[in-house]
C-alpha positions in Angstrom: -18.9 -25.7 -51.2 -20.7 -22.4 -50.5 -19.6 -22.6 -46.9 -16.0 -23.2 -47.8 -16.1 -20.2 -50.1 -17.5 -18.0 -47.4 -14.7 -19.2 -45.0 -12.1 -18.4 -47.6 -13.6 -15.0 -48.3 -13.6 -14.2 -44.5 -10.0 -15.3 -44.2 -9.0 -13.1 -47.1 -10.8 -10.1 -45.5 -9.0 -10.6 -42.2 -5.6 -11.0 -44.1 -6.2 -7.7 -45.9 -7.3 -6.0 -42.7 -4.2 -7.3 -41.0 -1.9 -5.9 -43.7 -3.4 -2.5 -43.5 -3.4 -2.5 -39.7 0.3 -3.5 -39.6 1.1 -0.7 -42.0 -0.6 1.8 -39.8 1.2 0.5 -36.7 4.7 1.0 -38.1 4.2 3.9 -40.5 4.7 7.5 -39.6 1.5 9.4 -38.8 0.8 13.0 -39.9 0.7 14.0 -36.3 3.8 12.9 -34.3 1.7 12.8 -31.1 -0.1 9.7 -32.3 3.3 7.9 -32.6 4.2 9.1 -29.1 0.9 8.0 -27.5 1.1 4.6 -29.3 4.6 4.1 -28.0 3.5 5.1 -24.4 0.5 2.7 -24.7 2.7 -0.2 -25.8 5.3 0.6 -23.1 2.7 0.8 -20.4 1.4 -2.6 -21.4 4.9 -4.0 -21.5 5.7 -2.8 -18.0 2.4 -4.2 -16.6 3.0 -7.5 -18.3 6.6 -7.7 -17.1 5.3 -7.0 -13.5 2.8 -9.8 -13.7 5.3 -12.4 -14.9 7.8 -11.3 -12.2 5.3 -11.3 -9.3 3.9 -14.7 -10.2 7.4 -16.1 -10.4 8.3 -14.7 -7.0 5.2 -16.2 -5.4 6.0 -19.5 -7.1 9.5 -19.2 -5.5 8.1 -18.6 -2.0 5.7 -21.5 -2.3 8.5 -23.9 -3.3 10.7 -22.5 -0.6 8.2 -23.0 2.2 7.2 -26.4 0.8 10.9 -27.4 1.0 11.1 -26.1 4.6 8.0 -28.1 5.6 9.3 -31.2 3.9 12.2 -31.3 6.3 9.7 -32.0 9.1 6.4 -33.1 7.5 5.9 -36.6 6.1 4.8 -37.2 2.5 1.5 -38.6 3.9 0.0 -38.4 7.3 -2.9 -40.6 8.6 -5.1 -39.3 11.4 -8.6 -40.0 12.8 -11.4 -37.8 11.5 -13.2 -38.1 14.9 -11.1 -38.6 18.0 -7.4 -38.8 18.4 -6.1 -42.1 19.6 -6.3 -45.3 17.5 -4.7 -48.7 17.3 -2.5 -49.9 14.5 -3.0 -53.5 15.4 -5.5 -54.1 12.6 -5.7 -55.7 9.2 -6.2 -52.4 7.5 -2.9 -50.9 8.9 -1.1 -54.2 8.2 -2.1 -53.8 4.6 -0.9 -50.2 4.5 2.4 -51.2 6.0 2.9 -53.9 3.4 2.1 -51.7 0.4 5.0 -51.8 -2.1 4.8 -48.0 -2.5 5.4 -47.4 1.2 9.1 -47.1 2.1 8.8 -46.0 5.7 5.8 -46.5 8.1 6.2 -44.5 11.3 4.1 -44.6 14.4 3.6 -41.3 16.1 2.2 -40.1 19.5 1.5 -36.4 19.7 0.2 -34.6 22.8 0.4 -31.3 24.7 2.6 -31.2 27.8 4.3 -28.8 30.2 8.1 -28.3 30.0 10.2 -27.2 32.9 13.9 -26.3 32.7 15.5 -24.9 35.9 13.0 -22.2 37.0 11.3 -21.7 33.6 8.2 -23.3 32.3 6.2 -23.3 29.1 3.6 -25.5 27.3 4.7 -27.5 24.3 3.7 -30.2 21.8 5.5 -33.5 22.5 6.0 -35.7 19.5 7.1 -39.3 20.1 8.7 -41.0 17.1 11.0 -43.9 16.3 14.5 -42.4 15.9 15.7 -44.4 12.9 12.3 -44.3 11.0 12.0 -40.5 11.6 15.5 -40.0 10.2 14.6 -42.0 7.1 11.3 -40.2 6.6 12.3 -36.6 7.0 15.4 -34.3 6.5 15.8 -33.8 10.2 19.6 -33.8 10.0 19.5 -30.9 7.5 17.6 -28.6 10.0 19.7 -29.4 13.1 20.7 -26.0 14.6 22.8 -27.4 17.4 23.8 -30.8 18.6 22.5 -34.0 16.9 19.3 -35.9 16.5 19.4 -38.6 19.2 16.3 -39.7 21.2 17.9 -42.5 23.2 21.6 -43.0 23.8 21.4 -46.5 25.4 21.3 -45.1 28.9 19.2 -41.9 29.0 16.1 -40.6 27.3 17.0 -37.7 25.1 15.0 -34.9 23.5 15.4 -32.6 20.5 13.6 -29.3 20.8 12.8 -26.4 18.5 15.0 -23.4 18.5 12.1 -21.1 19.8 11.6 -23.4 22.8 15.4 -23.5 23.5 15.5 -19.6 23.4 12.5 -19.3 25.7 13.7 -21.8 28.3 17.4 -20.9 27.9 19.0 -24.3 27.2 21.4 -25.6 24.6 22.3 -29.0 23.2 23.8 -31.3 25.7 22.9 -29.1 28.7 23.8 -30.7 32.0 20.5 -29.9 33.6 17.5 -32.1 32.6 14.4 -31.0 30.8 11.3 -32.1 32.8 8.2 -33.0 30.9 4.8 -33.1 32.7 1.8 -34.8 31.1 -1.7 -35.0 32.8 -2.7 -38.6 33.7 -5.4 -39.9 31.4 -6.5 -42.9 33.4 -6.9 -41.4 36.9 -8.8 -38.5 38.5 -7.4 -35.1 39.4 -6.0 -35.0 43.0 -7.2 -31.7 44.4 -5.1 -32.1 47.6 -1.9 -33.0 45.7 -2.3 -31.6 42.2 1.3 -32.7 41.4 0.1 -36.3 41.7 -2.1 -35.7 38.7 0.8 -35.5 36.3 3.2 -38.1 34.8 6.7 -36.7 34.9 9.8 -37.6 33.0 13.3 -36.1 33.0 15.2 -36.0 29.7 18.5 -34.6 28.5 18.8 -32.4 25.4 20.8 -33.8 22.6 20.0 -31.3 19.9 18.0 -28.2 18.7 16.3 -28.0 15.3 15.2 -25.0 13.3 12.6 -25.2 10.6 12.3 -21.4 10.4 8.6 -21.7 11.0 6.9 -20.6 14.2 4.5 -23.5 14.5 7.5 -25.9 14.7 10.4 -24.1 16.3 8.3 -22.6 19.1 6.1 -25.6 19.9 7.6 -29.0 19.1 9.8 -31.3 21.3 10.8 -34.7 19.8 11.2 -37.6 22.1 11.3 -41.4 21.7 8.1 -43.2 21.0 8.4 -45.3 24.1 8.8 -42.3 26.3 5.8 -40.6 24.7 3.6 -43.7 25.3 4.8 -43.9 28.9 4.1 -40.2 29.5 0.6 -40.2 28.0 -0.3 -43.7 29.1 -0.8 -45.2 25.7 -0.6 -48.9 24.9 2.2 -50.3 22.7 -0.2 -50.4 19.7 -1.8 -47.0 20.2 -0.9 -43.9 18.2 -2.3 -40.5 17.3 -1.0 -40.5 13.8 0.8 -42.6 11.2 3.4 -40.9 9.0 4.5 -42.4 5.7 7.4 -42.0 3.2 6.8 -43.4 -0.3 9.2 -44.9 -2.7 10.7 -42.5 -5.3 8.8 -44.1 -8.2 5.4 -43.9 -6.4 2.6 -41.7 -7.6 1.6 -39.7 -4.5 -2.0 -39.1 -5.5 -2.6 -42.7 -6.6 -1.1 -44.1 -3.3 -3.0 -41.6 -1.2 -6.3 -42.7 -2.8 -5.4 -46.4 -2.4 -4.6 -45.9 1.3 -7.8 -43.9 1.8 -9.8 -46.8 0.2 -8.1 -49.3 2.5 -8.8 -47.3 5.7 -12.3 -46.0 4.9 -14.0 -42.7 5.8 -13.0 -42.9 9.5 -9.5 -41.8 8.7 -8.0 -38.8 6.9 -4.9 -39.2 4.6 -3.2 -35.9 4.0 -0.2 -34.9 1.8 2.2 -32.1 2.8 0.1 -29.3 1.2 -3.0 -30.5 3.1 -1.1 -30.8 6.3 -0.3 -27.1 5.9 -3.6 -26.3 4.1 -4.3 -22.9 5.8 -0.8 -21.6 5.1 -0.7 -22.5 1.4 -4.3 -21.3 1.0 -3.3 -17.9 2.3 -0.2 -17.8 0.0 -2.4 -18.8 -3.0 -5.0 -16.1 -2.1 -2.3 -13.5 -1.8 -0.8 -14.5 -5.1 -4.1 -14.1 -7.0 -5.2 -11.0 -5.3 -1.9 -9.4 -6.3 -2.5 -10.7 -9.8 -5.9 -9.0 -9.9 -4.5 -5.8 -8.6 -1.8 -5.7 -11.3 -4.5 -6.6 -13.9 -6.5 -3.6 -12.8 -3.4 -1.4 -13.1 -2.8 -2.9 -16.6 -6.4 -2.1 -17.5 -5.8 1.6 -16.6 -2.6 1.6 -18.6 -4.6 0.2 -21.5 -6.8 3.3 -21.6 -3.9 4.9 -23.5 -4.8 2.5 -26.4 -8.2 4.1 -26.5 -6.7 7.5 -26.8 -4.1 6.4 -29.4 -6.7 4.6 -31.5 -9.2 7.4 -31.4 -6.6 9.9 -32.7 -5.5 7.4 -35.4 -9.1 7.0 -36.6 -9.3 10.8 -36.9 -5.9 11.0 -38.6 -6.9 8.3 -41.1 -10.2 9.8 -42.0 -9.2 10.2 -45.7 -8.0 6.6 -45.8 -11.4 5.4 -44.4 -13.2 7.3 -47.2 -10.9 5.9 -49.8 -11.3 2.3 -48.6 -15.1 2.8 -48.5 -15.0 4.1 -52.1 -13.0 1.1 -53.1 -15.7 -1.2 -51.8 -14.6 -1.9 -48.2 -17.6 -2.3 -46.1 -18.1 -1.0 -42.5 -17.1 -4.4 -40.9 -13.8 -4.5 -42.7 -12.9 -0.9 -41.8 -13.7 -1.7 -38.2 -11.6 -4.8 -38.4 -8.6 -2.8 -39.6 -8.6 -0.4 -36.6 -9.5 -3.2 -34.1 -6.5 -5.1 -35.3 -4.4 -1.9 -35.1 -5.3 -1.4 -31.4 -4.9 -5.0 -30.6 -1.4 -5.1 -32.2 -0.3 -2.2 -30.0 -1.3 -4.3 -27.0 0.3 -7.5 -28.5 3.6 -5.7 -29.0 3.6 -4.6 -25.4 2.6 -8.0 -24.2 5.4 -9.8 -26.1 8.0 -7.4 -24.9 6.7 -7.6 -21.3 6.7 -11.4 -21.4 10.2 -11.7 -22.8 11.7 -9.1 -20.3 9.7 -10.5 -17.4 10.8 -14.1 -18.2 14.5 -13.0 -18.6 14.4 -11.1 -15.3 12.7 -14.0 -13.4 15.3 -16.5 -14.7 18.1 -14.2 -13.7 16.6 -13.8 -10.3 16.3 -17.5 -10.0 19.9 -18.2 -11.1 21.9 -15.1 -10.1 19.7 -13.2 -7.6 19.3 -9.6 -8.7 17.0 -8.5 -5.8 18.3 -9.1 -2.3 16.2 -9.8 0.7 18.7 -8.3 3.1 20.0 -9.7 6.4 17.9 -11.6 8.9 16.1 -13.9 6.3 16.6 -17.6 5.7 17.7 -16.9 2.1 19.7 -14.1 0.6 17.7 -13.4 -2.6 14.0 -13.3 -3.4 13.1 -16.8 -4.6 11.8 -17.1 -8.2 10.5 -20.0 -10.3 9.2 -19.2 -13.8 6.4 -21.5 -14.9 5.3 -21.7 -18.6 1.6 -21.9 -17.5 1.9 -18.5 -15.8 3.5 -16.9 -18.9 0.6 -18.2 -21.0 -1.9 -17.0 -18.5 -0.4 -13.5 -18.4 -0.1 -13.3 -22.2 -3.8 -14.3 -22.6 -4.9 -11.9 -19.9 -3.1 -9.0 -21.4 -4.3 -9.6 -25.0 -7.9 -10.0 -23.8 -7.6 -6.6 -21.9 -6.0 -5.1 -25.0 -8.8 -6.4 -27.3 -11.6 -4.9 -25.2 -9.7 -1.6 -24.9 -9.4 -1.5 -28.7 -13.1 -2.3 -29.2 -14.4 0.9 -27.5 -13.2 3.5 -30.0 -13.8 1.2 -33.0 -17.5 1.0 -32.2 -18.0 4.7 -33.1 -16.5 4.4 -36.6 -19.1 5.3 -39.2 -17.6 5.3 -42.7 -20.7 6.5 -44.4 -21.0 9.6 -42.2 -17.3 10.3 -42.6 -17.6 10.0 -46.4 -20.5 12.4 -46.4 -18.6 15.0 -44.4 
C-alpha cells in the first residue's frame, strides 16, 4: 500500500511538472530572444531528423534496387563446396534435396575460367554452363536481355549468351556471323611446351543474345553456355558440377529451407541465399548506411547545443518563478524536472515535425520521384523505401540526444541559492 502511494505521488509530481513545462514552452517569455532561440533549436532538430529519415529511406531503396538486379541472375539458394570446387550430384543427399517439396527448380551448374576469342580480339571470362529451360525458370534472364534472346542450343549449333561488357570489349552483337571461340585448359593432361595450343580444349559457339545486369561482375565477366558444352570444355563427367542452384516454391520459408538443406548436406557444403552470394557488396552498403547515420547524428548533436542555450536563458528568465515554486513547497527535484521536461519537449516537437516531414518526403520520392538521378543511370529517380523500424529508430535517437542536451543546464539549478539571492 505504501509503495502504491509512493508511485501515485511520483506520477502526480511528473504530471504537475509536465503542465508547468508545457506552459513555459508555448507561453511568451519576457525576452523575445528566448522564443527565437527555442524556435531555432526545434527547427534544427526537425531538419536533422528529417535528413535522417530521408537518408535511411534512400539507402533502403538502393538496397532493394540492387537486390532486385541481382535476383535476375542469382538463384534463391546456391550450394557449393567449402573446400574444393568439383563435386558429384550422384548421391543420396542430393537426391533428397532434389525431392524436397519446397524446391521448385534444381539446376546443375558448371563454372570455370576460360579464354574468349572473337576475330582478332581476346579476353578472359567466366563460363557458366546451365540447363536452358531450368535457368529460365530459376531466374529472370528474359527481363535483362539487352539484345537477341536467351538460347543456348538451337538444335544444330551451340549458342552462347554474353554480358554486355564482354560484347563491348570483343565487339560482337547478338547473332553475329563470326563464331566466338572458347579456350579452356585441359584438366586431365600435361601442358605441351612444344605445342601449347594442344593444351587447350576449344569450342566454337555462335552468339544468340547479350544480357545486361547493370553490374560489373556479371556484365564484364560472364558468358552463359549449355551445360553439356561446359562439361565437354572443362572435362567434367555427366554427374559432376561446381554448384547447384535452387528456386523455391512461393510458399516456402527461405531460412527454414536453407537450414533443412544444410542439415541434409552437412558441413562440407555451403548453402547461401542471395544476400550471402553478394555478401561483400551488401556489407559495404550496410556500412555506408550506418556511417552516414552516425555522421548525421553527430550533426544533430551539434544542432542540439541550441537547446542548452535556450534552456539556460529560460532558467535565468524564470528565476522569480523558481523562487515562488520553492516557497510553495516544490523541492529541488521537482523544479529540475520542470526544466528538464521543457528542454526535452523542445527536442520532441522538432523530432515529431522532422519525422512527419521526412516520411512524407520519402513516400513522395518513392511514388512520384522528386529528386532525379539524371541521365546515364539505370533508374530515373533516387530509389526510396520508408520503413517503420527506421522511423522508430530515428525518433528514439533524436529524443535521447535531446534528453541529454537538456540535462546539462538543469544540473546547475540551485533553488535555495536563487531564493537567497
